[in-house]
Rosetta silent file (secondary structure, phi, psi, omega in degrees, C-alpha in Angstrom):
SEQUENCE: XXXXXXXXXXXXXXXXXXXXXXXXXXXXXXXXXXXXXXXXXXXXXXXXXXXXXXXXXXX
SCORE:     score description
SCORE:     0.000 S_00000001
   1 L     0.000  126.464  178.730   33.414   -3.055  -16.669 S_00000001
   2 L   -86.681  157.676  177.211   34.619   -0.825  -13.882 S_00000001
   3 L   -68.278  149.894  167.343   34.307    2.868  -13.466 S_00000001
   4 L   -89.830  125.750 -175.128   37.303    5.014  -14.274 S_00000001
   5 L   -96.027  100.307 -179.040   37.995    6.904  -11.052 S_00000001
   6 L   -76.883  145.473 -164.419   39.385   10.134  -12.267 S_00000001
   7 L   -93.929   -0.692 -174.052   41.653   12.040   -9.858 S_00000001
   8 E  -145.652  141.692  174.127   40.605   15.638  -10.329 S_00000001
   9 L   -63.089  140.065 -179.479   37.387   17.640  -10.551 S_00000001
  10 L   -76.911  -15.866  177.699   36.910   18.724  -14.164 S_00000001
  11 L   -99.361  -47.681 -177.189   35.758   22.254  -13.189 S_00000001
  12 L  -107.612    1.636  174.354   37.947   23.294  -10.236 S_00000001
  13 L    68.299   15.193 -174.762   40.717   20.856  -10.501 S_00000001
  14 L   -71.364  151.767 -173.261   40.668   19.994   -6.773 S_00000001
  15 E   -79.731  132.193  174.455   42.440   16.530   -6.177 S_00000001
  16 L  -125.296  140.145  175.362   40.160   13.594   -5.663 S_00000001
  17 L  -121.670  178.971 -170.758   40.843    9.981   -4.565 S_00000001
  18 L   -59.325  -18.354  172.617   38.824    6.930   -4.377 S_00000001
  19 L   -95.247   -9.619 -177.060   37.269    7.955   -1.079 S_00000001
  20 L   -68.736  144.583  177.326   36.394   11.462   -2.021 S_00000001
  21 L   -73.512  122.280  177.924   32.823   12.744   -2.316 S_00000001
  22 E  -147.738  159.103  179.706   32.349   13.176   -6.114 S_00000001
  23 E  -117.586  147.501  175.225   29.694   13.185   -8.677 S_00000001
  24 E  -132.018  164.624  174.464   29.667   11.492  -12.097 S_00000001
  25 L  -109.638  179.552  177.095   27.555   11.392  -15.282 S_00000001
  26 L   -68.733  -23.894  170.081   26.929    8.363  -17.369 S_00000001
  27 L   -74.098   -5.238 -179.523   29.962    9.281  -19.362 S_00000001
  28 L    70.650   25.420  161.586   32.177    9.349  -16.083 S_00000001
  29 L   -60.120  137.778 -170.254   32.702   13.148  -16.289 S_00000001
  30 E  -130.781  137.208  175.762   33.743   13.716  -12.679 S_00000001
  31 E  -140.979  143.933  175.726   33.221   16.754  -10.386 S_00000001
  32 E   -62.161  161.050 -176.237   33.571   17.393   -6.808 S_00000001
  33 H   -57.670  -38.335  178.860   30.372   17.588   -4.755 S_00000001
  34 H   -54.865  -59.408 -174.295   30.731   21.402   -4.413 S_00000001
  35 H   -61.298  -43.370  176.516   30.927   21.943   -8.117 S_00000001
  36 H   -56.990  -45.340 -178.199   28.149   19.453   -9.005 S_00000001
  37 H   -66.156  -46.096 -178.811   25.772   21.271   -6.534 S_00000001
  38 H   -55.407  -30.861 -179.515   26.862   24.634   -8.097 S_00000001
  39 L  -101.189   24.489 -175.943   25.809   23.252  -11.537 S_00000001
  40 L    45.470   34.325  176.638   22.490   21.876  -10.201 S_00000001
  41 L    65.788   29.034 -178.699   23.729   18.337  -10.748 S_00000001
  42 E  -117.641  124.142  172.125   23.792   18.725  -14.606 S_00000001
  43 L   -59.277  117.264  177.297   26.894   17.717  -16.603 S_00000001
  44 L   -68.282  -17.402 -178.072   28.079   20.777  -18.544 S_00000001
  45 L   -86.213  -42.537 -175.148   29.534   18.322  -21.112 S_00000001
  46 L  -122.297   -7.253 -179.065   26.485   16.082  -21.943 S_00000001
  47 L    66.193   24.204  174.010   23.761   17.730  -19.985 S_00000001
  48 L   -81.903  176.253  177.278   23.268   14.371  -18.191 S_00000001
  49 E   -81.062  132.996  173.734   22.477   13.895  -14.512 S_00000001
  50 L   -94.362  123.284 -177.901   25.329   14.040  -11.957 S_00000001
  51 E  -126.053  161.441 -171.603   25.021   11.505   -9.301 S_00000001
  52 E   -66.692  135.284  178.667   27.228   10.527   -6.390 S_00000001
  53 L   -71.826  133.506  171.860   30.268    8.411   -7.372 S_00000001
  54 L   -65.393  146.021 -178.053   30.465    5.210   -5.344 S_00000001
  55 L   -93.282  147.702 -175.657   33.450    5.040   -3.104 S_00000001
  56 L  -110.682  145.878  178.947   36.085    2.330   -3.613 S_00000001
  57 L   -63.203  154.079  177.323   38.110    0.530   -1.009 S_00000001
  58 L   -72.876    8.933 -175.478   41.735    1.683   -0.697 S_00000001
  59 L   -45.876    0.000    0.000   43.084   -1.749   -1.942 S_00000001
């Protein structure tokens, strides 16, 4: 099962692509690295840990 690569940060709505630095929780909530750091790497939706999202090739 592949990750759903969301195209915007859920907090600041900055545009994200598959190569962007982004963080996700286990429910795939997605935030830019700046917002994730600001939130101490804790998802505001589920209180889970935000970790770096793996980058995907541009295929």
